[in-house]
C-alpha positions in Angstrom: -10.5 36.2 19.8 -11.2 32.5 20.7 -14.3 32.3 19.7 -13.3 33.6 16.3 -10.7 31.0 16.2 -13.5 28.1 16.5 -15.8 29.5 13.7 -13.2 30.6 11.0 -11.2 28.0 8.9 -9.1 28.4 5.5 -11.1 26.5 3.0 -8.1 26.1 1.0 -6.6 23.7 3.3 -9.5 22.5 5.5 -12.3 21.1 4.3 -15.7 20.6 6.3 -18.9 18.7 5.4 -21.9 18.9 8.3 -25.2 16.9 7.7 -27.9 17.0 9.9 -30.0 14.2 10.2 -34.0 14.9 10.2 -36.3 11.7 9.9 -33.4 9.5 9.0 -32.4 11.9 5.9 -29.4 13.7 5.8 -29.7 17.5 5.6 -26.6 19.9 4.5 -25.8 22.6 7.1 -22.6 24.8 7.4 -20.1 24.8 10.4 -21.5 27.9 12.0 -25.0 26.3 12.2 -23.3 23.3 13.8 -21.4 25.2 16.6 -25.0 27.3 17.1 -26.8 23.9 17.6 -24.8 21.3 18.5 -26.0 21.1 22.1 -29.5 20.3 21.2 -30.5 17.1 22.2 -33.3 16.8 19.6 -30.5 17.1 16.9 -28.5 14.5 15.1 -25.0 15.4 13.5 -22.4 14.0 11.1 -19.1 16.2 10.8 -16.4 15.4 8.8 -13.3 17.4 8.9 -10.1 17.1 6.6 -7.4 19.4 6.3 -3.9 19.9 5.0 -2.8 21.6 7.7 -2.6 20.5 11.3 -2.6 23.9 13.0 -5.9 24.9 11.5 -7.6 22.1 13.5 -6.7 23.4 16.4 -9.7 25.9 16.8 -12.0 23.1 15.3 -11.2 20.5 17.5 -11.5 22.9 20.8 -15.0 23.9 19.5 -15.9 20.3 19.7 -14.2 19.6 23.0 -11.8 21.4 24.9 -9.9 18.7 26.7 -6.1 19.4 25.8 -5.5 15.4 25.5 -8.2 15.4 22.9 -6.1 18.1 20.5 -2.9 16.4 21.5 -3.9 13.0 20.4 -6.2 13.8 17.4 -3.0 16.4 16.2 0.1 13.6 17.0 0.6 11.6 13.5 2.6 9.1 15.8 -0.4 8.3 18.3 -1.0 4.7 18.5 -4.6 3.5 17.0 -7.4 2.6 19.6 -10.3 4.0 22.0 -9.9 6.7 24.1 -13.1 7.7 26.9 -13.4 11.0 28.2 -16.1 12.9 30.2 -18.8 13.1 27.6 -17.2 11.6 24.5 -15.7 8.7 23.1 -12.9 8.7 20.7 -11.7 6.4 18.3 -8.4 6.4 16.0 -7.3 4.2 13.2 -6.0 4.5 9.7 -8.1 5.7 6.5 -6.5 3.6 3.5 -7.4 5.3 0.3 -5.0 3.2 -1.6 -3.5 0.0 -0.6 -0.2 0.9 -2.1 0.2 4.1 0.3 3.3 4.1 2.0 1.6 5.7 4.9 -1.8 6.0 5.5 -3.7 8.9 7.1 -4.9 8.7 10.3 -8.4 8.9 11.2 -9.9 10.3 14.4 -13.6 9.9 15.4 -15.5 11.7 18.1 -18.7 10.5 19.5 -20.7 12.8 21.3 -24.1 12.6 22.8 -25.6 13.6 19.4 -22.9 14.1 17.3 -20.0 11.4 15.0 -16.9 14.1 14.1 -14.2 12.7 11.8 -11.1 14.5 11.6 -8.2 13.5 9.1 -4.7 15.1 8.8 -3.5 14.8 4.8 0.0 15.3 3.7 0.8 18.9 2.1 1.0 17.2 -1.6 -2.7 16.2 -1.7 -4.8 18.0 -3.8 -8.0 19.8 -2.8 -10.5 17.2 -4.2 -9.5 14.9 -1.7 -10.6 16.9 1.1 -14.0 16.5 0.4 -14.2 12.8 0.2 -16.1 11.0 3.2 -17.6 8.0 4.0 -21.0 7.4 3.0 -23.6 6.9 5.8 -26.9 5.1 4.6 -29.9 6.6 5.4 -32.0 3.7 6.7 -29.5 3.1 9.7 -29.3 7.1 10.6 -31.2 6.9 14.1 -28.6 7.6 16.6 -25.4 7.9 17.2 -24.5 4.1 17.5 -26.1 3.6 14.1 -23.9 6.6 12.9 -21.1 5.0 14.2 -21.5 1.3 13.1 -22.1 2.8 9.7 -19.0 4.6 9.4 -16.8 2.0 10.7 -18.7 -0.6 8.3 -18.0 1.9 5.6 -14.1 2.0 6.0 -14.1 -1.6 6.7 -15.8 -2.2 3.3 -13.1 0.1 1.7 -10.6 -1.8 3.2 -12.0 -5.0 1.5 -12.1 -3.0 -1.5 -8.5 -2.4 -1.7 -7.6 -6.2 -0.5 -9.1 -6.9 -3.9 -7.0 -4.7 -5.5 -3.9 -6.0 -3.8 -4.7 -9.5 -5.1 -5.2 -8.0 -8.7 -1.5 -6.4 -8.3 -0.2 -9.1 -7.2 -1.8 -11.7 -10.1 -0.7 -9.0 -12.7 2.5 -9.2 -11.5 2.6 -12.9 -11.8 1.4 -13.1 -15.4 4.6 -10.4 -16.2 6.7 -12.7 -15.0 5.7 -15.2 -17.6 7.3 -12.6 -20.2 9.8 -10.5 -18.6 11.4 -7.9 -20.8 12.9 -5.3 -18.2 14.4 -7.0 -15.6 15.0 -4.3 -13.1 12.0 -2.8 -13.6 10.4 -6.3 -12.6 12.8 -6.4 -9.6 11.3 -2.7 -8.3 7.7 -4.1 -8.9 8.3 -6.7 -6.5 10.5 -4.6 -3.9 7.5 -1.8 -4.0 4.5 -4.4 -3.8 6.2 -6.1 -0.8 6.9 -2.9 1.0 3.0 -1.7 0.0 1.4 -4.9 1.3 3.2 -5.0 4.7 2.2 -1.1 5.4 -1.1 -2.2 4.3 -1.2 -5.0 6.8 -0.1 -2.7 9.6 -3.1 -0.4 8.8 -5.5 -3.3 8.9 -4.0 -4.4 12.0 -4.3 -1.2 13.4 -8.1 -1.3 12.3 -8.8 -4.7 13.8 -6.7 -3.7 17.2 -9.2 -0.5 17.4 -12.6 -2.5 16.7 -11.3 -5.2 19.3 -10.8 -2.4 21.9 -14.3 -0.7 21.1 -15.9 -4.1 21.3 -14.4 -4.5 25.0 -15.6 -1.2 25.8 -17.9 -0.8 28.9 -18.8 3.1 28.7 -22.1 4.7 29.5 -21.0 7.1 26.9 -22.8 5.2 24.1 -25.5 2.1 24.0 -23.1 -0.3 22.3 -24.9 -3.3 23.0 -27.1 -2.2 20.1 -24.3 -2.8 17.8 -22.1 -5.0 19.1 -23.4 -7.8 17.2 -22.9 -6.6 13.9 -19.6 -4.9 14.7 -18.3 -8.5 15.4 -19.0 -8.8 11.6 -17.2 -5.7 10.7 -14.3 -7.3 12.6 -14.8 -10.8 11.0 -14.2 -8.6 7.5 -11.2 -7.2 8.9 -10.0 -10.8 9.8 -10.7 -11.7 6.3 -8.9 -9.3 4.7 -5.8 -9.8 7.2 -5.8 -13.3 6.2 -6.2 -12.4 2.1 -2.9 -9.5 2.4 -0.8 -12.3 4.1 -1.9 -14.8 1.5 -0.8 -12.3 -1.1 2.4 -11.6 1.0 3.1 -15.1 0.8 2.5 -15.1 -3.3 4.7 -12.1 -3.4 7.5 -14.1 -1.4 7.2 -16.9 -4.1 7.3 -14.5 -6.9 10.5 -13.3 -5.3 11.8 -16.5 -5.2 10.9 -17.5 -8.8 12.0 -14.2 -10.0 15.2 -15.0 -8.2 15.6 -18.0 -9.7 14.5 -17.1 -13.2 17.3 -14.7 -13.2 20.0 -17.1 -12.0 18.8 -19.2 -15.3 19.3 -16.5 -17.4 22.4 -15.8 -16.1 23.5 -19.4 -16.2 22.2 -19.5 -20.1 24.7 -16.6 -20.8 27.5 -17.9 -18.7 27.1 -21.3 -20.7 27.0 -19.5 -24.1 30.5 -17.7 -22.8 31.4 -21.1 -21.8 31.2 -22.1 -25.1 32.3 -19.1 -27.4 35.5 -19.1 -24.8 36.1 -23.1 -25.7 35.6 -22.7 -29.3 38.4 -19.8 -29.7 40.9 -21.1 -27.2 42.6 -23.3 -29.4 42.1 -21.2 -32.6 44.0 -18.5 -30.3 46.4 -21.2 -29.6 46.9 -21.8 -33.3 47.3 -18.0 -34.3 49.5 -17.4 -31.1 51.9 -20.2 -32.1 52.2 -19.3 -35.8 52.4 -15.7 -34.6 55.9 -15.8 -33.0 58.6 -14.0 -34.7 61.3 -17.1 -34.9 63.7 -17.4 -37.8 63.3 -21.3 -38.6 59.4 -22.0 -38.9 59.5 -24.6 -41.8 55.3 -24.0 -42.1 56.0 -20.4 -43.0 57.4 -21.3 -46.3 55.3 -23.9 -47.3 53.1 -22.7 -50.3 49.9 -24.0 -48.9 50.6 -23.5 -45.1 48.2 -20.7 -44.5 45.1 -22.6 -46.4 46.0 -25.6 -44.3 46.2 -23.7 -41.1 42.7 -22.2 -41.6 41.1 -25.6 -42.5 42.3 -26.9 -39.2 41.3 -24.0 -37.2 37.7 -24.1 -39.1 37.5 -28.0 -38.4 38.2 -27.4 -34.6 35.7 -25.3 -34.5 32.8 -27.2 -36.2 34.1 -30.0 -34.4 33.4 -28.4 -31.0 30.5 -27.2 -31.7 29.0 -30.4 -32.9 30.8 -31.8 -29.4 29.1 -29.1 -27.2 25.5 -29.8 -29.2 25.9 -33.5 -28.9 26.3 -32.6 -24.8 23.2 -30.5 -24.9 24.7 -27.4 -24.1 22.4 -25.4 -26.6 19.5 -26.4 -25.2 
């Protein structure tokens, strides 16, 4: 029964891509072929497992390594990113960002065995099937051993993070352009808040990648010959640090745009209040005159004057025009 669980999986929720590298070229294989030849020291495999159902990964992960800690760390979404060593395996965990605006980045677990590099990703149930087939590309020119596979994988992930960082900057630049002509104040406010939240989550994902890479650089293990890829890994770390500085500047820019937006909204509010003040100042004396002659006293001489109505209208119009001219001279209409 255990063997059946290890060899079978639900293809509707789980995707598996297996490649065997022969003379530096990837050849497509299936899961059963991998299980049959994974102990062969002459083989070199690259396996990518992605699933929407964590429970379906239990048999697959156990088929790779039966240490219960491996399964626990792999399936726990709250596991801290880092590097873990076992008897015959090195495991890395780091976020796998597909969209910089995502509120949560799926965790990527990497297993490095003697002749295999395995990646395991768990997606939310809302994700579609095609996303399960996406996996980092591995340049054939570097596929000679597990160390080369690992470096190519990490380099591809960090390159993707750099691309997402550029997309983040473009989104912030577009927001700055839209601020020049605000048509929907509520929408702009929501966009600023949304981008600030997305940038914060993306920065945390970058920091987790940086922490994992630094832990890998400090590893001293006989499982892998990390000295061969230590120098190029320093370049990968430098790219992460560059992306971190980039996203930090984007966050600072978003904060400045947020302050600018608040000042813009405050200025618009002040303009509206100024208009209301002008209108109120014009109608206050007119309302006073109308109130006086609206009183029902019996002895009001102006009420019996033949030209009284026209005189009051001329007085009210003169007051209104005079106040408008006064406010114009004071620059209230600018």
